[in-house]
C-alpha positions as CSV (number, residue, x, y, z in Angstrom):
1,M,10.6,39.0,-7.6
2,E,7.6,37.8,-9.6
3,T,9.7,35.5,-11.8
4,T,11.2,33.9,-8.6
5,R,7.7,33.2,-7.2
6,H,6.6,31.9,-10.6
7,E,9.7,29.6,-10.8
8,A,9.2,28.4,-7.2
9,E,5.6,27.5,-7.9
10,F,6.6,25.6,-11.0
11,E,9.3,23.7,-9.1
12,A,6.9,22.9,-6.2
13,L,4.2,21.7,-8.4
14,R,6.6,19.5,-10.4
15,A,7.8,18.0,-7.1
16,T,4.2,17.4,-6.1
17,I,3.6,15.5,-9.3
18,R,6.8,13.4,-8.8
19,E,5.9,12.7,-5.1
20,R,2.3,11.7,-5.8
21,G,3.4,9.5,-8.7
22,T,5.8,7.7,-6.4
23,V,3.1,7.4,-3.7
24,R,0.7,5.9,-6.3
25,M,3.3,3.2,-7.2
26,I,3.8,2.4,-3.5
27,L,0.1,2.4,-2.7
28,L,-0.7,-0.4,-5.2
29,P,1.2,-3.2,-3.5
30,V,0.3,-1.8,0.0
31,S,-3.4,-1.8,-1.0
32,L,-3.2,-5.3,-2.4
33,A,-1.3,-6.6,0.6
34,L,-4.0,-5.0,3.0
35,W,-6.7,-6.5,0.8
36,A,-5.2,-10.0,0.8
37,A,-4.7,-9.8,4.6
38,A,-8.3,-8.7,5.1
39,A,-9.5,-11.4,2.8
40,I,-7.5,-14.1,4.6
41,A,-8.5,-12.9,8.0
42,T,-12.2,-12.7,7.2
43,I,-12.3,-16.1,5.6
44,A,-10.4,-17.6,8.5
45,A,-12.3,-15.8,11.3
46,V,-15.8,-15.5,9.8
47,A,-17.4,-18.5,8.2
48,L,-19.9,-16.4,6.4
49,P,-19.2,-15.8,2.7
50,I,-20.8,-12.3,3.0
51,A,-17.6,-11.4,5.0
52,A,-16.0,-10.9,1.6
53,L,-17.5,-7.4,1.9
54,V,-14.8,-6.3,4.4
55,P,-11.9,-6.9,2.0
56,L,-14.0,-5.4,-0.8
57,L,-14.1,-2.2,1.2
58,V,-10.3,-2.3,1.6
59,L,-9.9,-2.9,-2.1
60,A,-12.3,0.0,-2.9
61,A,-10.4,2.3,-0.6
62,G,-7.1,1.5,-2.2
63,F,-8.5,2.2,-5.7
64,E,-10.0,5.5,-4.5
65,A,-6.7,6.6,-3.1
66,I,-4.9,5.8,-6.3
67,Y,-7.6,7.4,-8.4
68,A,-7.5,10.6,-6.3
69,L,-3.8,10.9,-6.6
70,H,-4.0,10.4,-10.4
71,V,-6.7,12.9,-10.9
72,N,-4.9,15.5,-8.9
73,V,-1.6,14.9,-10.7
74,E,-3.3,15.3,-14.0
75,R,-5.0,18.5,-12.8
76,I,-1.7,20.0,-11.7
77,G,-0.2,19.0,-15.0
78,R,-2.9,21.0,-16.9
79,Y,-2.4,23.9,-14.6
80,L,1.3,23.9,-15.4
81,Q,0.6,23.5,-19.1
82,V,-1.7,26.6,-19.2
83,F,0.0,28.9,-16.7
84,H,3.7,27.9,-16.9
85,E,4.2,26.4,-20.3
86,P,2.2,28.6,-22.7
87,E,4.7,28.2,-25.5
88,G,5.1,24.4,-25.0
89,G,7.0,22.1,-22.7
90,W,6.7,18.7,-21.2
91,E,3.0,18.9,-20.5
92,H,2.2,19.9,-24.1
93,V,4.3,17.1,-25.5
94,A,2.8,14.5,-23.0
95,M,-0.7,15.5,-23.9
96,T,0.0,15.5,-27.7
97,F,1.6,12.0,-27.3
98,G,-1.4,10.7,-25.5
99,Q,-3.8,12.0,-28.2
100,R,-1.7,10.7,-31.1
101,F,-0.9,7.3,-29.6
102,P,-3.8,6.4,-27.3
103,S,-3.5,3.3,-25.1
104,R,0.3,3.2,-25.5
105,G,1.2,3.7,-21.9
106,P,0.7,1.8,-18.7
107,D,-2.7,2.0,-16.9
108,A,-2.1,4.8,-14.3
109,L,-5.1,3.6,-12.3
110,F,-4.0,-0.1,-12.3
111,S,-7.6,-0.8,-13.2
112,G,-6.9,-4.3,-14.6
113,I,-5.3,-5.4,-11.4
114,F,-8.1,-3.9,-9.3
115,L,-10.7,-5.7,-11.5
116,I,-9.0,-9.0,-11.1
117,A,-8.8,-8.5,-7.4
118,T,-12.5,-7.6,-7.3
119,A,-13.3,-10.8,-9.1
120,L,-11.1,-12.9,-6.8
121,N,-12.7,-11.3,-3.8
122,Y,-16.1,-12.6,-4.9
123,L,-14.8,-16.2,-5.0
124,P,-15.6,-17.1,-1.4
125,V,-19.1,-15.9,-1.9
126,A,-19.5,-17.7,-5.2
127,L,-18.2,-21.0,-3.7
128,G,-20.3,-21.0,-0.6
129,G,-22.8,-18.2,-0.4
130,T,-26.6,-18.5,-0.2
131,L,-28.7,-17.0,-2.9
132,P,-29.2,-13.7,-1.0
133,E,-25.5,-13.5,-0.3
134,L,-24.7,-14.2,-4.0
135,V,-27.0,-11.4,-5.1
136,V,-26.0,-8.8,-2.5
137,A,-22.3,-9.4,-2.7
138,G,-22.4,-9.8,-6.4
139,L,-24.1,-6.4,-6.8
140,L,-21.6,-4.7,-4.5
141,H,-18.7,-6.3,-6.4
142,L,-20.3,-5.2,-9.6
143,V,-20.7,-1.7,-8.4
144,L,-17.0,-1.5,-7.6
145,A,-16.1,-3.0,-11.0
146,L,-18.3,-0.5,-12.8
147,H,-16.8,2.3,-10.7
148,I,-13.3,1.2,-11.8
149,G,-14.4,1.2,-15.4
150,T,-16.1,4.6,-15.3
151,A,-13.2,6.1,-13.4
152,R,-10.9,4.9,-16.1
153,Q,-13.1,6.6,-18.7
154,R,-13.3,9.8,-16.7
155,A,-9.6,9.8,-16.3
156,A,-9.1,9.5,-20.0
157,R,-11.3,12.6,-20.6
158,Q,-9.9,14.6,-17.8
159,R,-6.8,16.0,-19.5
160,S,-8.8,17.8,-22.3
161,L,-11.5,18.9,-19.9
162,D,-9.1,20.4,-17.4
163,L,-7.1,22.0,-20.2
164,E,-10.3,23.7,-21.4
165,R,-11.2,24.8,-17.9
166,F,-7.8,26.2,-17.0
167,T,-7.6,28.0,-20.4
168,A,-11.0,29.6,-19.7
169,I,-9.8,30.7,-16.2
170,K,-6.7,32.2,-17.7
171,N,-8.5,34.0,-20.5
172,G,-11.0,35.5,-18.1
């Protein structure tokens, strides 16, 4: 009975990883489409360059959703590594590959795309904003850009930190 529950948990968590990975891939174009629609709508309807903050919020929400999905998928992966694959398995190999060959895979957070979109989002402000609008909108765009960069750094360290934490939990 215990083995069946253990196997069912493993299968459910693997399915969760697969589903969240798929959602993340779908969420990128959806987020960018919503951002573009918000940007076009605010530029067309509101003549103020500061209106670029509305699509910036949409962009930030899209990034946060993708980031949350990524963090949780990685955490589930470390749980599986510690509690379901103690002698090795996919999670061990994937982590070893990432350590030996850093920066060899795609950007799971799509940070480059979000940084480009953040810069493009600032364009209406840069082209017609007053000095206060340039400063306020510039700072808010910079905050998002810094968040994207730091989220990428945190995500890069997450695997090893979560592995340590789950190992500590398992060992008591």
